[in-house]
N, CA, C and O atoms as a Maestro MAE file, in Angstrom:
{
 s_m_m2io_version
 :::
 2.0.0
}

f_m_ct {
 s_m_title
 :::
 protein
 m_atom[268] {
  # First column is atom index #
  i_m_mmod_type
  r_m_x_coord
  r_m_y_coord
  r_m_z_coord
  i_m_residue_number
  s_m_chain_name
  s_m_pdb_residue_name
  s_m_pdb_atom_name
  i_m_atomic_number
  :::
  1 25 -8.567 -6.543 -16.510 1 A "UNK " " N  " 7
  2 3 -9.572 -7.321 -15.820 1 A "UNK " " CA " 6
  3 2 -10.034 -6.531 -14.599 1 A "UNK " " C  " 6
  4 15 -9.213 -6.027 -13.834 1 A "UNK " " O  " 8
  5 25 -11.328 -6.427 -14.422 2 A "UNK " " N  " 7
  6 3 -11.891 -5.652 -13.329 2 A "UNK " " CA " 6
  7 2 -12.008 -6.488 -12.063 2 A "UNK " " C  " 6
  8 15 -12.090 -7.715 -12.115 2 A "UNK " " O  " 8
  9 25 -12.014 -5.805 -10.931 3 A "UNK " " N  " 7
  10 3 -12.108 -6.492 -9.642 3 A "UNK " " CA " 6
  11 2 -13.429 -7.251 -9.521 3 A "UNK " " C  " 6
  12 15 -13.467 -8.331 -8.932 3 A "UNK " " O  " 8
  13 25 -14.505 -6.701 -10.070 4 A "UNK " " N  " 7
  14 3 -15.791 -7.391 -10.004 4 A "UNK " " CA " 6
  15 2 -15.754 -8.709 -10.777 4 A "UNK " " C  " 6
  16 15 -16.377 -9.689 -10.366 4 A "UNK " " O  " 8
  17 25 -15.024 -8.734 -11.898 5 A "UNK " " N  " 7
  18 3 -14.869 -9.972 -12.659 5 A "UNK " " CA " 6
  19 2 -14.050 -10.987 -11.869 5 A "UNK " " C  " 6
  20 15 -14.340 -12.183 -11.892 5 A "UNK " " O  " 8
  21 25 -13.033 -10.506 -11.176 6 A "UNK " " N  " 7
  22 3 -12.157 -11.384 -10.401 6 A "UNK " " CA " 6
  23 2 -12.921 -11.995 -9.233 6 A "UNK " " C  " 6
  24 15 -12.737 -13.171 -8.920 6 A "UNK " " O  " 8
  25 25 -13.776 -11.209 -8.589 7 A "UNK " " N  " 7
  26 3 -14.534 -11.706 -7.435 7 A "UNK " " CA " 6
  27 2 -15.504 -12.816 -7.810 7 A "UNK " " C  " 6
  28 15 -15.900 -13.601 -6.950 7 A "UNK " " O  " 8
  29 25 -15.895 -12.896 -9.082 8 A "UNK " " N  " 7
  30 3 -16.834 -13.920 -9.528 8 A "UNK " " CA " 6
  31 2 -16.155 -15.257 -9.817 8 A "UNK " " C  " 6
  32 15 -16.838 -16.250 -10.070 8 A "UNK " " O  " 8
  33 25 -14.826 -15.298 -9.784 9 A "UNK " " N  " 7
  34 3 -14.095 -16.527 -10.070 9 A "UNK " " CA " 6
  35 2 -13.968 -17.381 -8.809 9 A "UNK " " C  " 6
  36 15 -13.973 -16.862 -7.693 9 A "UNK " " O  " 8
  37 25 -13.856 -18.683 -8.998 10 A "UNK " " N  " 7
  38 3 -13.655 -19.587 -7.865 10 A "UNK " " CA " 6
  39 2 -12.185 -19.547 -7.447 10 A "UNK " " C  " 6
  40 15 -11.354 -18.952 -8.133 10 A "UNK " " O  " 8
  41 25 -11.874 -20.176 -6.332 11 A "UNK " " N  " 7
  42 3 -10.505 -20.180 -5.819 11 A "UNK " " CA " 6
  43 2 -9.554 -20.868 -6.794 11 A "UNK " " C  " 6
  44 15 -8.433 -20.403 -6.997 11 A "UNK " " O  " 8
  45 25 -9.990 -21.961 -7.394 12 A "UNK " " N  " 7
  46 3 -9.143 -22.669 -8.366 12 A "UNK " " CA " 6
  47 2 -8.911 -21.818 -9.607 12 A "UNK " " C  " 6
  48 15 -7.806 -21.787 -10.147 12 A "UNK " " O  " 8
  49 25 -9.955 -21.128 -10.056 13 A "UNK " " N  " 7
  50 3 -9.817 -20.258 -11.222 13 A "UNK " " CA " 6
  51 2 -8.888 -19.083 -10.918 13 A "UNK " " C  " 6
  52 15 -8.124 -18.650 -11.780 13 A "UNK " " O  " 8
  53 25 -8.957 -18.569 -9.688 14 A "UNK " " N  " 7
  54 3 -8.054 -17.481 -9.289 14 A "UNK " " CA " 6
  55 2 -6.601 -17.943 -9.332 14 A "UNK " " C  " 6
  56 15 -5.730 -17.227 -9.826 14 A "UNK " " O  " 8
  57 25 -6.344 -19.138 -8.816 15 A "UNK " " N  " 7
  58 3 -4.983 -19.674 -8.836 15 A "UNK " " CA " 6
  59 2 -4.486 -19.857 -10.268 15 A "UNK " " C  " 6
  60 15 -3.338 -19.545 -10.585 15 A "UNK " " O  " 8
  61 25 -5.366 -20.368 -11.125 16 A "UNK " " N  " 7
  62 3 -4.997 -20.593 -12.517 16 A "UNK " " CA " 6
  63 2 -4.710 -19.268 -13.232 16 A "UNK " " C  " 6
  64 15 -3.733 -19.154 -13.972 16 A "UNK " " O  " 8
  65 25 -5.559 -18.280 -13.006 17 A "UNK " " N  " 7
  66 3 -5.382 -16.962 -13.626 17 A "UNK " " CA " 6
  67 2 -4.100 -16.297 -13.130 17 A "UNK " " C  " 6
  68 15 -3.385 -15.659 -13.904 17 A "UNK " " O  " 8
  69 25 -3.815 -16.448 -11.847 18 A "UNK " " N  " 7
  70 3 -2.597 -15.879 -11.278 18 A "UNK " " CA " 6
  71 2 -1.363 -16.505 -11.918 18 A "UNK " " C  " 6
  72 15 -0.401 -15.802 -12.227 18 A "UNK " " O  " 8
  73 25 -1.383 -17.805 -12.116 19 A "UNK " " N  " 7
  74 3 -0.255 -18.482 -12.761 19 A "UNK " " CA " 6
  75 2 -0.080 -18.001 -14.200 19 A "UNK " " C  " 6
  76 15 1.044 -17.792 -14.658 19 A "UNK " " O  " 8
  77 25 -1.201 -17.826 -14.913 20 A "UNK " " N  " 7
  78 3 -1.136 -17.334 -16.288 20 A "UNK " " CA " 6
  79 2 -0.533 -15.938 -16.347 20 A "UNK " " C  " 6
  80 15 0.313 -15.653 -17.195 20 A "UNK " " O  " 8
  81 25 -0.973 -15.068 -15.438 21 A "UNK " " N  " 7
  82 3 -0.480 -13.691 -15.437 21 A "UNK " " CA " 6
  83 2 0.999 -13.620 -15.065 21 A "UNK " " C  " 6
  84 15 1.743 -12.817 -15.627 21 A "UNK " " O  " 8
  85 25 1.422 -14.453 -14.127 22 A "UNK " " N  " 7
  86 3 2.845 -14.464 -13.770 22 A "UNK " " CA " 6
  87 2 3.697 -14.944 -14.943 22 A "UNK " " C  " 6
  88 15 4.791 -14.430 -15.176 22 A "UNK " " O  " 8
  89 25 3.190 -15.925 -15.674 23 A "UNK " " N  " 7
  90 3 3.902 -16.408 -16.850 23 A "UNK " " CA " 6
  91 2 3.969 -15.318 -17.924 23 A "UNK " " C  " 6
  92 15 5.005 -15.122 -18.560 23 A "UNK " " O  " 8
  93 25 2.857 -14.618 -18.113 24 A "UNK " " N  " 7
  94 3 2.837 -13.526 -19.092 24 A "UNK " " CA " 6
  95 2 3.801 -12.415 -18.692 24 A "UNK " " C  " 6
  96 15 4.498 -11.860 -19.541 24 A "UNK " " O  " 8
  97 25 3.842 -12.088 -17.399 25 A "UNK " " N  " 7
  98 3 4.753 -11.056 -16.921 25 A "UNK " " CA " 6
  99 2 6.203 -11.462 -17.165 25 A "UNK " " C  " 6
  100 15 7.020 -10.627 -17.552 25 A "UNK " " O  " 8
  101 25 6.528 -12.727 -16.942 26 A "UNK " " N  " 7
  102 3 7.875 -13.217 -17.206 26 A "UNK " " CA " 6
  103 2 8.231 -13.039 -18.682 26 A "UNK " " C  " 6
  104 15 9.318 -12.568 -19.016 26 A "UNK " " O  " 8
  105 25 7.308 -13.418 -19.555 27 A "UNK " " N  " 7
  106 3 7.556 -13.301 -20.991 27 A "UNK " " CA " 6
  107 2 7.702 -11.841 -21.417 27 A "UNK " " C  " 6
  108 15 8.546 -11.515 -22.252 27 A "UNK " " O  " 8
  109 25 6.875 -10.964 -20.838 28 A "UNK " " N  " 7
  110 3 6.976 -9.536 -21.171 28 A "UNK " " CA " 6
  111 2 8.314 -8.957 -20.727 28 A "UNK " " C  " 6
  112 15 8.934 -8.182 -21.456 28 A "UNK " " O  " 8
  113 25 8.752 -9.329 -19.547 29 A "UNK " " N  " 7
  114 3 10.044 -8.840 -19.061 29 A "UNK " " CA " 6
  115 2 11.187 -9.354 -19.924 29 A "UNK " " C  " 6
  116 15 12.159 -8.638 -20.167 29 A "UNK " " O  " 8
  117 25 11.071 -10.588 -20.384 30 A "UNK " " N  " 7
  118 3 12.093 -11.148 -21.265 30 A "UNK " " CA " 6
  119 2 12.118 -10.383 -22.588 30 A "UNK " " C  " 6
  120 15 13.188 -10.057 -23.100 30 A "UNK " " O  " 8
  121 25 10.929 -10.097 -23.141 31 A "UNK " " N  " 7
  122 3 10.858 -9.321 -24.376 31 A "UNK " " CA " 6
  123 2 11.463 -7.935 -24.190 31 A "UNK " " C  " 6
  124 15 12.137 -7.420 -25.081 31 A "UNK " " O  " 8
  125 25 11.218 -7.335 -23.027 32 A "UNK " " N  " 7
  126 3 11.760 -6.011 -22.751 32 A "UNK " " CA " 6
  127 2 13.286 -6.063 -22.684 32 A "UNK " " C  " 6
  128 15 13.960 -5.132 -23.125 32 A "UNK " " O  " 8
  129 25 13.825 -7.135 -22.139 33 A "UNK " " N  " 7
  130 3 15.271 -7.262 -22.004 33 A "UNK " " CA " 6
  131 2 15.960 -7.381 -23.363 33 A "UNK " " C  " 6
  132 15 17.089 -6.920 -23.528 33 A "UNK " " O  " 8
  133 25 15.293 -7.989 -24.325 34 A "UNK " " N  " 7
  134 3 15.891 -8.139 -25.647 34 A "UNK " " CA " 6
  135 2 15.333 -7.114 -26.641 34 A "UNK " " C  " 6
  136 15 15.482 -7.272 -27.853 34 A "UNK " " O  " 8
  137 25 14.700 -6.081 -26.129 35 A "UNK " " N  " 7
  138 3 14.183 -4.951 -26.919 35 A "UNK " " CA " 6
  139 2 13.203 -5.369 -28.011 35 A "UNK " " C  " 6
  140 15 13.265 -4.860 -29.130 35 A "UNK " " O  " 8
  141 25 12.310 -6.283 -27.693 36 A "UNK " " N  " 7
  142 3 11.276 -6.697 -28.641 36 A "UNK " " CA " 6
  143 2 9.872 -6.453 -28.104 36 A "UNK " " C  " 6
  144 15 8.902 -7.002 -28.627 36 A "UNK " " O  " 8
  145 25 9.761 -5.644 -27.077 37 A "UNK " " N  " 7
  146 3 8.458 -5.396 -26.452 37 A "UNK " " CA " 6
  147 2 7.699 -4.332 -27.239 37 A "UNK " " C  " 6
  148 15 8.200 -3.226 -27.443 37 A "UNK " " O  " 8
  149 25 6.482 -4.673 -27.682 38 A "UNK " " N  " 7
  150 3 5.674 -3.746 -28.474 38 A "UNK " " CA " 6
  151 2 4.969 -2.711 -27.605 38 A "UNK " " C  " 6
  152 15 4.946 -1.526 -27.938 38 A "UNK " " O  " 8
  153 25 4.400 -3.154 -26.503 39 A "UNK " " N  " 7
  154 3 3.615 -2.266 -25.653 39 A "UNK " " CA " 6
  155 2 4.139 -2.326 -24.218 39 A "UNK " " C  " 6
  156 15 3.760 -3.226 -23.467 39 A "UNK " " O  " 8
  157 25 4.998 -1.391 -23.825 40 A "UNK " " N  " 7
  158 3 5.563 -1.432 -22.473 40 A "UNK " " CA " 6
  159 2 4.527 -1.208 -21.361 40 A "UNK " " C  " 6
  160 15 4.769 -1.577 -20.212 40 A "UNK " " O  " 8
  161 25 3.393 -0.616 -21.688 41 A "UNK " " N  " 7
  162 3 2.357 -0.394 -20.680 41 A "UNK " " CA " 6
  163 2 1.677 -1.700 -20.272 41 A "UNK " " C  " 6
  164 15 1.016 -1.759 -19.235 41 A "UNK " " O  " 8
  165 25 1.836 -2.734 -21.075 42 A "UNK " " N  " 7
  166 3 1.232 -4.030 -20.756 42 A "UNK " " CA " 6
  167 2 1.842 -4.617 -19.488 42 A "UNK " " C  " 6
  168 15 1.163 -5.330 -18.748 42 A "UNK " " O  " 8
  169 25 3.117 -4.325 -19.230 43 A "UNK " " N  " 7
  170 3 3.776 -4.832 -18.020 43 A "UNK " " CA " 6
  171 2 3.068 -4.306 -16.779 43 A "UNK " " C  " 6
  172 15 2.763 -5.072 -15.866 43 A "UNK " " O  " 8
  173 25 2.808 -3.007 -16.741 44 A "UNK " " N  " 7
  174 3 2.146 -2.450 -15.563 44 A "UNK " " CA " 6
  175 2 0.708 -2.940 -15.446 44 A "UNK " " C  " 6
  176 15 0.210 -3.120 -14.335 44 A "UNK " " O  " 8
  177 25 0.033 -3.158 -16.570 45 A "UNK " " N  " 7
  178 3 -1.339 -3.678 -16.525 45 A "UNK " " CA " 6
  179 2 -1.365 -5.087 -15.949 45 A "UNK " " C  " 6
  180 15 -2.246 -5.418 -15.156 45 A "UNK " " O  " 8
  181 25 -0.412 -5.911 -16.341 46 A "UNK " " N  " 7
  182 3 -0.346 -7.285 -15.834 46 A "UNK " " CA " 6
  183 2 -0.013 -7.272 -14.346 46 A "UNK " " C  " 6
  184 15 -0.578 -8.051 -13.579 46 A "UNK " " O  " 8
  185 25 0.893 -6.400 -13.935 47 A "UNK " " N  " 7
  186 3 1.239 -6.301 -12.513 47 A "UNK " " CA " 6
  187 2 0.029 -5.898 -11.681 47 A "UNK " " C  " 6
  188 15 -0.168 -6.409 -10.578 47 A "UNK " " O  " 8
  189 25 -0.778 -4.986 -12.207 48 A "UNK " " N  " 7
  190 3 -1.975 -4.553 -11.490 48 A "UNK " " CA " 6
  191 2 -3.011 -5.674 -11.405 48 A "UNK " " C  " 6
  192 15 -3.684 -5.831 -10.387 48 A "UNK " " O  " 8
  193 25 -3.131 -6.450 -12.482 49 A "UNK " " N  " 7
  194 3 -4.053 -7.597 -12.453 49 A "UNK " " CA " 6
  195 2 -3.604 -8.628 -11.428 49 A "UNK " " C  " 6
  196 15 -4.434 -9.203 -10.724 49 A "UNK " " O  " 8
  197 25 -2.298 -8.868 -11.336 50 A "UNK " " N  " 7
  198 3 -1.765 -9.790 -10.328 50 A "UNK " " CA " 6
  199 2 -2.095 -9.277 -8.929 50 A "UNK " " C  " 6
  200 15 -2.505 -10.050 -8.063 50 A "UNK " " O  " 8
  201 25 -1.920 -7.992 -8.710 51 A "UNK " " N  " 7
  202 3 -2.218 -7.403 -7.400 51 A "UNK " " CA " 6
  203 2 -3.707 -7.523 -7.077 51 A "UNK " " C  " 6
  204 15 -4.073 -7.800 -5.935 51 A "UNK " " O  " 8
  205 25 -4.562 -7.318 -8.075 52 A "UNK " " N  " 7
  206 3 -6.007 -7.446 -7.842 52 A "UNK " " CA " 6
  207 2 -6.369 -8.866 -7.429 52 A "UNK " " C  " 6
  208 15 -7.151 -9.068 -6.500 52 A "UNK " " O  " 8
  209 25 -5.807 -9.834 -8.113 53 A "UNK " " N  " 7
  210 3 -6.106 -11.233 -7.783 53 A "UNK " " CA " 6
  211 2 -5.612 -11.566 -6.386 53 A "UNK " " C  " 6
  212 15 -6.323 -12.213 -5.617 53 A "UNK " " O  " 8
  213 25 -4.407 -11.134 -6.049 54 A "UNK " " N  " 7
  214 3 -3.871 -11.416 -4.716 54 A "UNK " " CA " 6
  215 2 -4.701 -10.728 -3.632 54 A "UNK " " C  " 6
  216 15 -4.870 -11.272 -2.541 54 A "UNK " " O  " 8
  217 25 -5.213 -9.545 -3.927 55 A "UNK " " N  " 7
  218 3 -6.056 -8.832 -2.967 55 A "UNK " " CA " 6
  219 2 -7.358 -9.585 -2.740 55 A "UNK " " C  " 6
  220 15 -7.799 -9.728 -1.599 55 A "UNK " " O  " 8
  221 25 -7.970 -10.063 -3.800 56 A "UNK " " N  " 7
  222 3 -9.218 -10.826 -3.671 56 A "UNK " " CA " 6
  223 2 -8.961 -12.127 -2.929 56 A "UNK " " C  " 6
  224 15 -9.765 -12.520 -2.083 56 A "UNK " " O  " 8
  225 25 -7.850 -12.806 -3.231 57 A "UNK " " N  " 7
  226 3 -7.515 -14.045 -2.527 57 A "UNK " " CA " 6
  227 2 -7.340 -13.777 -1.031 57 A "UNK " " C  " 6
  228 15 -7.806 -14.563 -0.206 57 A "UNK " " O  " 8
  229 25 -6.695 -12.708 -0.686 58 A "UNK " " N  " 7
  230 3 -6.490 -12.367 0.729 58 A "UNK " " CA " 6
  231 2 -7.817 -12.025 1.392 58 A "UNK " " C  " 6
  232 15 -8.057 -12.414 2.535 58 A "UNK " " O  " 8
  233 25 -8.673 -11.304 0.690 59 A "UNK " " N  " 7
  234 3 -9.984 -10.960 1.223 59 A "UNK " " CA " 6
  235 2 -10.800 -12.222 1.498 59 A "UNK " " C  " 6
  236 15 -11.466 -12.326 2.529 59 A "UNK " " O  " 8
  237 25 -10.743 -13.169 0.578 60 A "UNK " " N  " 7
  238 3 -11.457 -14.436 0.770 60 A "UNK " " CA " 6
  239 2 -10.868 -15.194 1.958 60 A "UNK " " C  " 6
  240 15 -11.599 -15.794 2.746 60 A "UNK " " O  " 8
  241 25 -9.546 -15.161 2.077 61 A "UNK " " N  " 7
  242 3 -8.872 -15.849 3.180 61 A "UNK " " CA " 6
  243 2 -9.306 -15.278 4.535 61 A "UNK " " C  " 6
  244 15 -9.503 -16.026 5.493 61 A "UNK " " O  " 8
  245 25 -9.451 -13.962 4.609 62 A "UNK " " N  " 7
  246 3 -9.793 -13.320 5.872 62 A "UNK " " CA " 6
  247 2 -11.281 -13.351 6.189 62 A "UNK " " C  " 6
  248 15 -11.665 -13.559 7.340 62 A "UNK " " O  " 8
  249 25 -12.126 -13.144 5.175 63 A "UNK " " N  " 7
  250 3 -13.549 -12.942 5.429 63 A "UNK " " CA " 6
  251 2 -14.449 -14.015 4.868 63 A "UNK " " C  " 6
  252 15 -15.662 -13.953 5.070 63 A "UNK " " O  " 8
  253 25 -13.924 -14.974 4.188 64 A "UNK " " N  " 7
  254 3 -14.770 -16.011 3.596 64 A "UNK " " CA " 6
  255 2 -15.100 -15.690 2.155 64 A "UNK " " C  " 6
  256 15 -14.660 -14.675 1.617 64 A "UNK " " O  " 8
  257 25 -15.878 -16.560 1.535 65 A "UNK " " N  " 7
  258 3 -16.129 -16.440 0.100 65 A "UNK " " CA " 6
  259 2 -17.079 -15.318 -0.271 65 A "UNK " " C  " 6
  260 15 -16.984 -14.793 -1.380 65 A "UNK " " O  " 8
  261 25 -17.971 -14.935 0.591 66 A "UNK " " N  " 7
  262 3 -18.985 -13.926 0.244 66 A "UNK " " CA " 6
  263 2 -18.689 -12.567 0.827 66 A "UNK " " C  " 6
  264 15 -19.612 -11.777 1.027 66 A "UNK " " O  " 8
  265 25 -17.445 -12.267 1.106 67 A "UNK " " N  " 7
  266 3 -17.115 -10.967 1.717 67 A "UNK " " CA " 6
  267 2 -16.979 -9.897 0.663 67 A "UNK " " C  " 6
  268 15 -16.704 -8.742 0.989 67 A "UNK " " O  " 8
  :::
 }
 m_bond[267] {
  # First column is bond index #
  i_m_from
  i_m_to
  i_m_order
  :::
  1 1 2 1
  2 2 3 1
  3 3 4 2
  4 3 5 1
  5 5 6 1
  6 6 7 1
  7 7 8 2
  8 7 9 1
  9 9 10 1
  10 10 11 1
  11 11 12 2
  12 11 13 1
  13 13 14 1
  14 14 15 1
  15 15 16 2
  16 15 17 1
  17 17 18 1
  18 18 19 1
  19 19 20 2
  20 19 21 1
  21 21 22 1
  22 22 23 1
  23 23 24 2
  24 23 25 1
  25 25 26 1
  26 26 27 1
  27 27 28 2
  28 27 29 1
  29 29 30 1
  30 30 31 1
  31 31 32 2
  32 31 33 1
  33 33 34 1
  34 34 35 1
  35 35 36 2
  36 35 37 1
  37 37 38 1
  38 38 39 1
  39 39 40 2
  40 39 41 1
  41 41 42 1
  42 42 43 1
  43 43 44 2
  44 43 45 1
  45 45 46 1
  46 46 47 1
  47 47 48 2
  48 47 49 1
  49 49 50 1
  50 50 51 1
  51 51 52 2
  52 51 53 1
  53 53 54 1
  54 54 55 1
  55 55 56 2
  56 55 57 1
  57 57 58 1
  58 58 59 1
  59 59 60 2
  60 59 61 1
  61 61 62 1
  62 62 63 1
  63 63 64 2
  64 63 65 1
  65 65 66 1
  66 66 67 1
  67 67 68 2
  68 67 69 1
  69 69 70 1
  70 70 71 1
  71 71 72 2
  72 71 73 1
  73 73 74 1
  74 74 75 1
  75 75 76 2
  76 75 77 1
  77 77 78 1
  78 78 79 1
  79 79 80 2
  80 79 81 1
  81 81 82 1
  82 82 83 1
  83 83 84 2
  84 83 85 1
  85 85 86 1
  86 86 87 1
  87 87 88 2
  88 87 89 1
  89 89 90 1
  90 90 91 1
  91 91 92 2
  92 91 93 1
  93 93 94 1
  94 94 95 1
  95 95 96 2
  96 95 97 1
  97 97 98 1
  98 98 99 1
  99 99 100 2
  100 99 101 1
  101 101 102 1
  102 102 103 1
  103 103 104 2
  104 103 105 1
  105 105 106 1
  106 106 107 1
  107 107 108 2
  108 107 109 1
  109 109 110 1
  110 110 111 1
  111 111 112 2
  112 111 113 1
  113 113 114 1
  114 114 115 1
  115 115 116 2
  116 115 117 1
  117 117 118 1
  118 118 119 1
  119 119 120 2
  120 119 121 1
  121 121 122 1
  122 122 123 1
  123 123 124 2
  124 123 125 1
  125 125 126 1
  126 126 127 1
  127 127 128 2
  128 127 129 1
  129 129 130 1
  130 130 131 1
  131 131 132 2
  132 131 133 1
  133 133 134 1
  134 134 135 1
  135 135 136 2
  136 135 137 1
  137 137 138 1
  138 138 139 1
  139 139 140 2
  140 139 141 1
  141 141 142 1
  142 142 143 1
  143 143 144 2
  144 143 145 1
  145 145 146 1
  146 146 147 1
  147 147 148 2
  148 147 149 1
  149 149 150 1
  150 150 151 1
  151 151 152 2
  152 151 153 1
  153 153 154 1
  154 154 155 1
  155 155 156 2
  156 155 157 1
  157 157 158 1
  158 158 159 1
  159 159 160 2
  160 159 161 1
  161 161 162 1
  162 162 163 1
  163 163 164 2
  164 163 165 1
  165 165 166 1
  166 166 167 1
  167 167 168 2
  168 167 169 1
  169 169 170 1
  170 170 171 1
  171 171 172 2
  172 171 173 1
  173 173 174 1
  174 174 175 1
  175 175 176 2
  176 175 177 1
  177 177 178 1
  178 178 179 1
  179 179 180 2
  180 179 181 1
  181 181 182 1
  182 182 183 1
  183 183 184 2
  184 183 185 1
  185 185 186 1
  186 186 187 1
  187 187 188 2
  188 187 189 1
  189 189 190 1
  190 190 191 1
  191 191 192 2
  192 191 193 1
  193 193 194 1
  194 194 195 1
  195 195 196 2
  196 195 197 1
  197 197 198 1
  198 198 199 1
  199 199 200 2
  200 199 201 1
  201 201 202 1
  202 202 203 1
  203 203 204 2
  204 203 205 1
  205 205 206 1
  206 206 207 1
  207 207 208 2
  208 207 209 1
  209 209 210 1
  210 210 211 1
  211 211 212 2
  212 211 213 1
  213 213 214 1
  214 214 215 1
  215 215 216 2
  216 215 217 1
  217 217 218 1
  218 218 219 1
  219 219 220 2
  220 219 221 1
  221 221 222 1
  222 222 223 1
  223 223 224 2
  224 223 225 1
  225 225 226 1
  226 226 227 1
  227 227 228 2
  228 227 229 1
  229 229 230 1
  230 230 231 1
  231 231 232 2
  232 231 233 1
  233 233 234 1
  234 234 235 1
  235 235 236 2
  236 235 237 1
  237 237 238 1
  238 238 239 1
  239 239 240 2
  240 239 241 1
  241 241 242 1
  242 242 243 1
  243 243 244 2
  244 243 245 1
  245 245 246 1
  246 246 247 1
  247 247 248 2
  248 247 249 1
  249 249 250 1
  250 250 251 1
  251 251 252 2
  252 251 253 1
  253 253 254 1
  254 254 255 1
  255 255 256 2
  256 255 257 1
  257 257 258 1
  258 258 259 1
  259 259 260 2
  260 259 261 1
  261 261 262 1
  262 262 263 1
  263 263 264 2
  264 263 265 1
  265 265 266 1
  266 266 267 1
  267 267 268 2
  :::
 }
}
């Protein structure tokens, strides 16, 4: 997911997406622990998406919605 796509989401949608990604990350880590993970690079991609969302949320918190 690109940062430009994330910036177009509302605050509620950002919270919902963040919860989904955290749940997915939990499931991926569980799969990795039991050696059933197909694509290990997906973990880092999900972590980066979480970081992007948190960065946009912080930017909105500091500068408002149109920053």
